[in-house]
C-alpha positions in Angstrom: -14.4 34.5 119.3 -15.3 31.0 120.5 -13.5 29.5 117.5 -10.3 31.5 118.3 -10.4 30.3 121.9 -10.8 26.7 120.7 -7.8 27.1 118.3 -5.7 28.5 121.0 -6.6 25.7 123.3 -5.8 23.2 120.6 -2.4 24.8 120.0 -1.6 24.7 123.7 -2.5 21.0 123.9 -0.2 20.3 120.9 2.7 22.2 122.6 2.3 20.2 125.7 1.9 16.8 124.1 4.5 17.2 121.3 7.6 16.4 123.4 6.1 13.3 124.9 4.9 12.2 121.5 8.4 12.7 120.0 9.9 10.5 122.7 7.2 7.9 122.3 8.0 7.7 118.6 11.6 6.9 119.5 10.5 4.0 121.8 11.4 3.3 125.4 14.6 1.2 124.8 18.1 2.6 124.4 21.0 0.3 123.7 24.6 1.6 123.7 28.0 0.0 122.8 30.8 1.9 124.5 34.6 1.8 124.9 35.3 2.1 128.6 38.5 3.2 130.4 38.8 1.9 134.0 41.2 3.8 136.3 41.5 2.5 139.9 42.0 4.6 143.0 44.7 2.1 144.2 44.2 2.5 147.9 45.2 -0.3 150.3 45.7 -0.8 154.0 49.2 -1.4 155.3 50.3 -5.0 156.3 52.6 -4.5 159.3 53.5 -8.2 159.6 54.8 -8.1 156.0 56.3 -4.6 156.2 54.0 -3.5 153.5 53.1 0.2 153.6 49.7 1.8 152.8 48.7 2.0 149.1 51.5 -0.5 148.1 49.0 -2.8 146.4 47.8 -1.5 143.0 45.5 -2.8 140.3 46.1 -2.2 136.6 44.1 0.3 134.5 42.2 -1.2 131.6 40.2 -0.3 128.4 37.5 -2.7 127.4 34.1 -2.8 125.6 30.8 -2.7 127.4 27.1 -2.9 126.6 24.4 -1.1 128.4 20.6 -1.4 128.0 18.3 1.4 129.2 14.6 1.5 129.5 12.6 4.7 129.8 9.7 4.0 132.2 8.8 7.8 132.2 9.7 10.8 130.1 12.7 11.8 132.2 13.5 8.6 134.1 15.3 5.5 132.9 16.9 2.4 134.3 20.2 1.3 132.9 22.0 -2.0 133.1 25.7 -2.0 132.3 27.2 -5.3 131.2 30.6 -6.6 130.0 32.6 -9.9 130.2 35.1 -10.8 133.0 38.1 -8.5 132.9 41.6 -9.6 133.8 43.8 -7.2 135.9 47.4 -7.3 136.9 48.2 -6.7 140.6 51.4 -5.2 141.8 53.0 -4.9 145.2 55.5 -2.0 145.6 55.7 -1.9 141.8 56.4 -5.6 141.3 53.8 -7.8 139.7 52.4 -10.5 142.1 49.6 -11.9 140.0 46.3 -11.4 138.4 42.5 -11.7 139.0 39.3 -11.3 137.0 36.3 -9.3 137.8 32.7 -9.1 136.3 31.1 -5.8 137.3 27.4 -5.5 136.3 25.9 -2.2 137.4 22.3 -1.1 137.7 21.6 2.7 137.5 18.5 4.8 137.9 18.8 7.9 135.7 17.2 11.3 135.4 17.3 12.8 131.9 17.1 16.6 131.9 16.2 17.1 128.2 14.9 13.8 127.0 13.9 15.1 123.5 16.7 17.6 122.9 19.6 17.3 120.5 21.9 17.1 123.5 20.4 15.0 126.4 22.4 15.3 129.6 21.6 12.9 132.5 22.7 11.9 136.0 22.3 8.6 137.7 22.9 6.6 140.9 22.8 2.9 141.5 24.6 -0.2 142.7 27.5 -2.2 141.4 27.8 -6.0 142.1 31.3 -7.3 141.2 32.2 -11.0 141.0 35.9 -11.7 141.5 37.3 -14.9 140.1 40.5 -16.6 138.9 42.6 -15.1 141.6 46.3 -16.0 141.2 48.4 -13.9 143.6 51.7 -15.0 145.0 54.2 -13.0 147.2 57.7 -14.4 147.3 58.6 -15.5 150.8 55.0 -15.1 152.0 52.9 -17.4 149.8 49.6 -17.3 148.0 47.1 -14.5 148.6 43.4 -14.5 147.8 40.5 -12.0 147.4 36.9 -11.9 148.4 34.5 -13.5 145.9 32.3 -10.5 145.5 31.9 -6.8 146.2 28.8 -4.6 146.5 29.0 -0.8 146.4 27.3 2.3 145.2 27.7 4.0 141.8 27.1 7.5 140.5 27.3 8.8 137.0 26.9 11.9 134.7 26.7 11.8 131.0 25.0 13.0 127.8 23.6 11.6 124.6 24.1 13.7 121.5 21.6 13.1 118.7 23.4 12.1 115.4 20.3 11.1 113.4 16.8 9.8 114.1 17.3 7.1 116.7 21.1 7.2 116.8 23.2 9.0 119.5 26.8 9.6 120.5 27.2 9.0 124.2 29.7 10.3 126.8 29.6 8.9 130.3 31.5 9.2 133.5 31.0 6.8 136.5 32.5 6.5 140.0 32.0 3.0 141.5 32.7 1.8 145.0 34.6 -1.5 144.7 36.9 -3.1 147.2 38.0 -6.5 148.6 39.8 -8.0 151.5 43.2 -9.4 150.8 43.4 -12.9 152.4 46.4 -14.9 153.5 45.6 -18.4 154.9 41.9 -17.5 155.0 42.4 -14.4 157.2 42.2 -10.8 156.0 45.6 -9.1 156.1 44.7 -5.9 154.1 41.8 -4.2 152.3 42.2 -3.0 148.7 40.0 -0.1 147.6 39.8 -0.1 143.8 37.0 2.5 143.6 37.5 3.1 139.9 36.6 6.0 137.7 34.9 4.7 134.5 35.2 7.0 131.4 33.3 5.8 128.3 32.3 6.9 124.9 30.1 5.0 122.4 27.1 4.8 120.1 23.5 4.4 121.1 20.3 3.3 119.3 16.9 4.3 120.6 13.9 2.2 119.5 
């Protein structure tokens, strides 16, 4: 009877430890390469002095590559850093192009993974986006040059899933909403505020090690 109890205790310990051991065998790092589609909200304040109505300033959508690096510091919790290179966007006013700008949007997320050792591994995340804006070249005929703030800080939220393809390799689907905006400046004074607040839809391949 004692040997049976000992065997049952051992089996229970194996059942508890096995998922953690499986994750440990994969390693704490997960690197993904994804194709990302950025769709802006295109909200802007009116500029009464220029007879510009609300939401007349729009920013172009864009598809570009991104790299993210995740570290699992616990079985269900990971930190994710999303990186890319400066992206160039067209800006339109009432449908007419008035120039371009570039933005570099690194994002840091804290994630909770519901099934960290499953074949399908859904997760949710929340974090912060820090966007650097550069190479602003905006010109409105009859008004002159416009400028944008140099940076934007805002919240970010995400939902996604990793689908196991083979040991250590995953297909990833991810959706993020990022708060991103900037004042529009004329002669150094703010004349409007643009809310880009984009949806980011991405798909890619990940490697766990």
